[in-house]
TIKOLZA-925776 format. One record per atom (N, C-alpha, C): residue number from 1; x, y, z; atom name. Coordinates in steps of 0.05 Angstrom, whole numbers, plus 5000, padded with zeros to 4 digits. Atoms other than C-alpha are relative to their C-alpha. Example, Ala and Ser with C-alpha at 12.3 -4.5 7.8 and 13.67 -1.06 7.14 Angstrom:
REM residues 2
<pt torlum="1" x="5018" y="4976" z="5000" lumke="N"/>
<pt torlum="1" x="5246" y="4910" z="5156" lumke="CA"/>
<pt torlum="1" x="5018" y="5024" z="5000" lumke="C"/>
<pt torlum="2" x="4984" y="4976" z="4999" lumke="N"/>
<pt torlum="2" x="5273" y="4979" z="5143" lumke="CA"/>
<pt torlum="2" x="4985" y="5022" z="5014" lumke="C"/>
//
This chain:
REM residues 69
<pt torlum="1" x="5028" y="5006" z="5003" lumke="N"/>
<pt torlum="1" x="2302" y="6434" z="5240" lumke="CA"/>
<pt torlum="1" x="4992" y="5001" z="4970" lumke="C"/>
<pt torlum="2" x="5008" y="5002" z="5028" lumke="N"/>
<pt torlum="2" x="2268" y="6416" z="5174" lumke="CA"/>
<pt torlum="2" x="4981" y="5023" z="4993" lumke="C"/>
<pt torlum="3" x="5017" y="4979" z="5010" lumke="N"/>
<pt torlum="3" x="2237" y="6471" z="5134" lumke="CA"/>
<pt torlum="3" x="4979" y="4988" z="4981" lumke="C"/>
<pt torlum="4" x="5021" y="5008" z="5019" lumke="N"/>
<pt torlum="4" x="2171" y="6462" z="5097" lumke="CA"/>
<pt torlum="4" x="4989" y="4972" z="5005" lumke="C"/>
<pt torlum="5" x="5010" y="5027" z="4995" lumke="N"/>
<pt torlum="5" x="2150" y="6398" z="5132" lumke="CA"/>
<pt torlum="5" x="4970" y="4999" z="4993" lumke="C"/>
<pt torlum="6" x="5028" y="5000" z="5008" lumke="N"/>
<pt torlum="6" x="2078" y="6419" z="5118" lumke="CA"/>
<pt torlum="6" x="4996" y="4993" z="4971" lumke="C"/>
<pt torlum="7" x="5003" y="5007" z="5029" lumke="N"/>
<pt torlum="7" x="2089" y="6413" z="5043" lumke="CA"/>
<pt torlum="7" x="5004" y="4970" z="4996" lumke="C"/>
<pt torlum="8" x="4996" y="5029" z="5002" lumke="N"/>
<pt torlum="8" x="2114" y="6342" z="5054" lumke="CA"/>
<pt torlum="8" x="4974" y="4985" z="5009" lumke="C"/>
<pt torlum="9" x="5025" y="5012" z="4990" lumke="N"/>
<pt torlum="9" x="2051" y="6325" z="5094" lumke="CA"/>
<pt torlum="9" x="4978" y="5003" z="4979" lumke="C"/>
<pt torlum="10" x="5020" y="4995" z="5021" lumke="N"/>
<pt torlum="10" x="2007" y="6356" z="5039" lumke="CA"/>
<pt torlum="10" x="5006" y="4981" z="4976" lumke="C"/>
<pt torlum="11" x="4993" y="5018" z="5022" lumke="N"/>
<pt torlum="11" x="2045" y="6315" z="4987" lumke="CA"/>
<pt torlum="11" x="4991" y="4972" z="5005" lumke="C"/>
<pt torlum="12" x="5008" y="5027" z="4993" lumke="N"/>
<pt torlum="12" x="2033" y="6250" z="5023" lumke="CA"/>
<pt torlum="12" x="4969" y="4998" z="5000" lumke="C"/>
<pt torlum="13" x="5029" y="5001" z="5000" lumke="N"/>
<pt torlum="13" x="1959" y="6267" z="5033" lumke="CA"/>
<pt torlum="13" x="4988" y="5000" z="4972" lumke="C"/>
<pt torlum="14" x="5011" y="4999" z="5027" lumke="N"/>
<pt torlum="14" x="1946" y="6285" z="4960" lumke="CA"/>
<pt torlum="14" x="5007" y="4975" z="4984" lumke="C"/>
<pt torlum="15" x="4993" y="5024" z="5015" lumke="N"/>
<pt torlum="15" x="1984" y="6226" z="4931" lumke="CA"/>
<pt torlum="15" x="4985" y="4976" z="5011" lumke="C"/>
<pt torlum="16" x="5015" y="5022" z="4988" lumke="N"/>
<pt torlum="16" x="1951" y="6178" z="4981" lumke="CA"/>
<pt torlum="16" x="4971" y="5001" z="4991" lumke="C"/>
<pt torlum="17" x="5028" y="4998" z="5008" lumke="N"/>
<pt torlum="17" x="1882" y="6204" z="4963" lumke="CA"/>
<pt torlum="17" x="4997" y="4994" z="4970" lumke="C"/>
<pt torlum="18" x="5000" y="5007" z="5029" lumke="N"/>
<pt torlum="18" x="1899" y="6199" z="4888" lumke="CA"/>
<pt torlum="18" x="5001" y="4970" z="4996" lumke="C"/>
<pt torlum="19" x="4998" y="5029" z="5002" lumke="N"/>
<pt torlum="19" x="1919" y="6126" z="4897" lumke="CA"/>
<pt torlum="19" x="4974" y="4987" z="5010" lumke="C"/>
<pt torlum="20" x="5026" y="5010" z="4990" lumke="N"/>
<pt torlum="20" x="1856" y="6113" z="4938" lumke="CA"/>
<pt torlum="20" x="4978" y="5002" z="4978" lumke="C"/>
<pt torlum="21" x="5019" y="4996" z="5022" lumke="N"/>
<pt torlum="21" x="1814" y="6142" z="4881" lumke="CA"/>
<pt torlum="21" x="5005" y="4982" z="4977" lumke="C"/>
<pt torlum="22" x="4994" y="5018" z="5022" lumke="N"/>
<pt torlum="22" x="1850" y="6101" z="4829" lumke="CA"/>
<pt torlum="22" x="4991" y="4971" z="5007" lumke="C"/>
<pt torlum="23" x="5007" y="5027" z="4992" lumke="N"/>
<pt torlum="23" x="1839" y="6037" z="4869" lumke="CA"/>
<pt torlum="23" x="4970" y="4996" z="5000" lumke="C"/>
<pt torlum="24" x="5030" y="5002" z="4998" lumke="N"/>
<pt torlum="24" x="1765" y="6051" z="4882" lumke="CA"/>
<pt torlum="24" x="4986" y="5006" z="4974" lumke="C"/>
<pt torlum="25" x="5011" y="4994" z="5026" lumke="N"/>
<pt torlum="25" x="1754" y="6076" z="4811" lumke="CA"/>
<pt torlum="25" x="4981" y="5023" z="4998" lumke="C"/>
<pt torlum="26" x="5017" y="4976" z="5001" lumke="N"/>
<pt torlum="26" x="1722" y="6143" z="4824" lumke="CA"/>
<pt torlum="26" x="5012" y="5022" z="5017" lumke="C"/>
<pt torlum="27" x="4991" y="4977" z="4984" lumke="N"/>
<pt torlum="27" x="1728" y="6210" z="4859" lumke="CA"/>
<pt torlum="27" x="4975" y="5016" z="5009" lumke="C"/>
<pt torlum="28" x="5022" y="4983" z="4991" lumke="N"/>
<pt torlum="28" x="1686" y="6261" z="4895" lumke="CA"/>
<pt torlum="28" x="4997" y="5025" z="4982" lumke="C"/>
<pt torlum="29" x="5005" y="4976" z="5016" lumke="N"/>
<pt torlum="29" x="1653" y="6317" z="4856" lumke="CA"/>
<pt torlum="29" x="4981" y="5018" z="5016" lumke="C"/>
<pt torlum="30" x="5016" y="4980" z="4986" lumke="N"/>
<pt torlum="30" x="1621" y="6381" z="4882" lumke="CA"/>
<pt torlum="30" x="4970" y="4996" z="4993" lumke="C"/>
<pt torlum="31" x="5029" y="5003" z="5003" lumke="N"/>
<pt torlum="31" x="1545" y="6375" z="4892" lumke="CA"/>
<pt torlum="31" x="4991" y="4973" z="4990" lumke="C"/>
<pt torlum="32" x="5009" y="5027" z="5010" lumke="N"/>
<pt torlum="32" x="1545" y="6303" z="4867" lumke="CA"/>
<pt torlum="32" x="5008" y="4979" z="5020" lumke="C"/>
<pt torlum="33" x="4989" y="5021" z="4982" lumke="N"/>
<pt torlum="33" x="1587" y="6263" z="4916" lumke="CA"/>
<pt torlum="33" x="5018" y="4981" z="4984" lumke="C"/>
<pt torlum="34" x="4982" y="5020" z="5012" lumke="N"/>
<pt torlum="34" x="1624" y="6200" z="4896" lumke="CA"/>
<pt torlum="34" x="4989" y="4992" z="4973" lumke="C"/>
<pt torlum="35" x="5008" y="5010" z="5027" lumke="N"/>
<pt torlum="35" x="1622" y="6184" z="4821" lumke="CA"/>
<pt torlum="35" x="5022" y="4983" z="4990" lumke="C"/>
<pt torlum="36" x="4980" y="5018" z="5011" lumke="N"/>
<pt torlum="36" x="1657" y="6129" z="4783" lumke="CA"/>
<pt torlum="36" x="5013" y="5013" z="4976" lumke="C"/>
<pt torlum="37" x="4986" y="4989" z="5023" lumke="N"/>
<pt torlum="37" x="1707" y="6141" z="4728" lumke="CA"/>
<pt torlum="37" x="4984" y="4994" z="4974" lumke="C"/>
<pt torlum="38" x="5017" y="5006" z="5024" lumke="N"/>
<pt torlum="38" x="1657" y="6110" z="4678" lumke="CA"/>
<pt torlum="38" x="4978" y="5021" z="4997" lumke="C"/>
<pt torlum="39" x="5021" y="4980" z="5002" lumke="N"/>
<pt torlum="39" x="1604" y="6162" z="4695" lumke="CA"/>
<pt torlum="39" x="5011" y="5027" z="4990" lumke="C"/>
<pt torlum="40" x="4988" y="4974" z="5007" lumke="N"/>
<pt torlum="40" x="1650" y="6223" z="4688" lumke="CA"/>
<pt torlum="40" x="5030" y="4996" z="4995" lumke="C"/>
<pt torlum="41" x="4972" y="5006" z="5005" lumke="N"/>
<pt torlum="41" x="1716" y="6203" z="4655" lumke="CA"/>
<pt torlum="41" x="5018" y="5025" z="4998" lumke="C"/>
<pt torlum="42" x="4983" y="4976" z="5002" lumke="N"/>
<pt torlum="42" x="1741" y="6273" z="4639" lumke="CA"/>
<pt torlum="42" x="5005" y="5013" z="5027" lumke="C"/>
<pt torlum="43" x="4996" y="4989" z="4973" lumke="N"/>
<pt torlum="43" x="1729" y="6298" z="4709" lumke="CA"/>
<pt torlum="43" x="5018" y="4983" z="5017" lumke="C"/>
<pt torlum="44" x="4983" y="5019" z="4986" lumke="N"/>
<pt torlum="44" x="1762" y="6236" z="4737" lumke="CA"/>
<pt torlum="44" x="5030" y="5005" z="4993" lumke="C"/>
<pt torlum="45" x="4972" y="4995" z="5009" lumke="N"/>
<pt torlum="45" x="1825" y="6247" z="4695" lumke="CA"/>
<pt torlum="45" x="5010" y="5027" z="5009" lumke="C"/>
<pt torlum="46" x="4992" y="4974" z="4990" lumke="N"/>
<pt torlum="46" x="1827" y="6320" z="4713" lumke="CA"/>
<pt torlum="46" x="5007" y="4999" z="5030" lumke="C"/>
<pt torlum="47" x="4996" y="5002" z="4971" lumke="N"/>
<pt torlum="47" x="1821" y="6304" z="4787" lumke="CA"/>
<pt torlum="47" x="5026" y="4985" z="5006" lumke="C"/>
<pt torlum="48" x="4976" y="5016" z="4995" lumke="N"/>
<pt torlum="48" x="1876" y="6251" z="4783" lumke="CA"/>
<pt torlum="48" x="5025" y="5017" z="4993" lumke="C"/>
<pt torlum="49" x="4978" y="4983" z="5008" lumke="N"/>
<pt torlum="49" x="1922" y="6299" z="4746" lumke="CA"/>
<pt torlum="49" x="5005" y="5021" z="5021" lumke="C"/>
<pt torlum="50" x="4998" y="4980" z="4980" lumke="N"/>
<pt torlum="50" x="1908" y="6352" z="4798" lumke="CA"/>
<pt torlum="50" x="5012" y="4989" z="5026" lumke="C"/>
<pt torlum="51" x="4990" y="5012" z="4975" lumke="N"/>
<pt torlum="51" x="1920" y="6307" z="4859" lumke="CA"/>
<pt torlum="51" x="5030" y="4993" z="4998" lumke="C"/>
<pt torlum="52" x="4972" y="5009" z="5002" lumke="N"/>
<pt torlum="52" x="1985" y="6278" z="4833" lumke="CA"/>
<pt torlum="52" x="5019" y="5023" z="4994" lumke="C"/>
<pt torlum="53" x="4982" y="4977" z="5005" lumke="N"/>
<pt torlum="53" x="2013" y="6344" z="4806" lumke="CA"/>
<pt torlum="53" x="5004" y="5017" z="5025" lumke="C"/>
<pt torlum="54" x="4996" y="4986" z="4974" lumke="N"/>
<pt torlum="54" x="2000" y="6379" z="4873" lumke="CA"/>
<pt torlum="54" x="5018" y="4985" z="5018" lumke="C"/>
<pt torlum="55" x="4983" y="5017" z="4983" lumke="N"/>
<pt torlum="55" x="2032" y="6321" z="4909" lumke="CA"/>
<pt torlum="55" x="5030" y="5001" z="4991" lumke="C"/>
<pt torlum="56" x="4972" y="5000" z="5010" lumke="N"/>
<pt torlum="56" x="2094" y="6320" z="4865" lumke="CA"/>
<pt torlum="56" x="5012" y="5028" z="5003" lumke="C"/>
<pt torlum="57" x="4989" y="4973" z="4996" lumke="N"/>
<pt torlum="57" x="2102" y="6395" z="4866" lumke="CA"/>
<pt torlum="57" x="5006" y="5006" z="5029" lumke="C"/>
<pt torlum="58" x="4994" y="4996" z="4972" lumke="N"/>
<pt torlum="58" x="2098" y="6395" z="4941" lumke="CA"/>
<pt torlum="58" x="5025" y="4985" z="5009" lumke="C"/>
<pt torlum="59" x="4975" y="5014" z="4994" lumke="N"/>
<pt torlum="59" x="2153" y="6343" z="4944" lumke="CA"/>
<pt torlum="59" x="5024" y="5016" z="4989" lumke="C"/>
<pt torlum="60" x="4979" y="4983" z="5011" lumke="N"/>
<pt torlum="60" x="2196" y="6386" z="4898" lumke="CA"/>
<pt torlum="60" x="5005" y="5025" z="5017" lumke="C"/>
<pt torlum="61" x="4997" y="4977" z="4983" lumke="N"/>
<pt torlum="61" x="2183" y="6446" z="4942" lumke="CA"/>
<pt torlum="61" x="5014" y="4993" z="5026" lumke="C"/>
<pt torlum="62" x="4987" y="5010" z="4976" lumke="N"/>
<pt torlum="62" x="2204" y="6407" z="5004" lumke="CA"/>
<pt torlum="62" x="5030" y="4996" z="4994" lumke="C"/>
<pt torlum="63" x="4972" y="5005" z="5008" lumke="N"/>
<pt torlum="63" x="2268" y="6385" z="4968" lumke="CA"/>
<pt torlum="63" x="5015" y="5027" z="4996" lumke="C"/>
<pt torlum="64" x="4987" y="4973" z="5005" lumke="N"/>
<pt torlum="64" x="2282" y="6457" z="4946" lumke="CA"/>
<pt torlum="64" x="5006" y="5014" z="5026" lumke="C"/>
<pt torlum="65" x="4996" y="4986" z="4975" lumke="N"/>
<pt torlum="65" x="2274" y="6485" z="5015" lumke="CA"/>
<pt torlum="65" x="5022" y="4988" z="5018" lumke="C"/>
<pt torlum="66" x="4982" y="5013" z="4982" lumke="N"/>
<pt torlum="66" x="2317" y="6433" z="5050" lumke="CA"/>
<pt torlum="66" x="5027" y="4992" z="4988" lumke="C"/>
<pt torlum="67" x="4976" y="5010" z="5011" lumke="N"/>
<pt torlum="67" x="2370" y="6411" z="5001" lumke="CA"/>
<pt torlum="67" x="5014" y="5017" z="4979" lumke="C"/>
<pt torlum="68" x="4988" y="4984" z="5022" lumke="N"/>
<pt torlum="68" x="2380" y="6461" z="4945" lumke="CA"/>
<pt torlum="68" x="5008" y="5028" z="5010" lumke="C"/>
<pt torlum="69" x="4995" y="4973" z="4991" lumke="N"/>
<pt torlum="69" x="2375" y="6529" z="4979" lumke="CA"/>
<pt torlum="69" x="5021" y="5001" z="5022" lumke="C"/>
//
């Protein structure tokens, strides 16, 4: 049985949402809702970095649990 399958699901979810935000050109912000990258460029870049880094780290964690250990 595969270990850490939840981390793989989380990785797919975060990367998919990051790609969706890139295509649509914005992201959700607390107490504001959807804002475009032109309205808040620093927040948009921070959110994209966060989504993709969580996704990539989750993939590495899945690989670590199943293939390295």
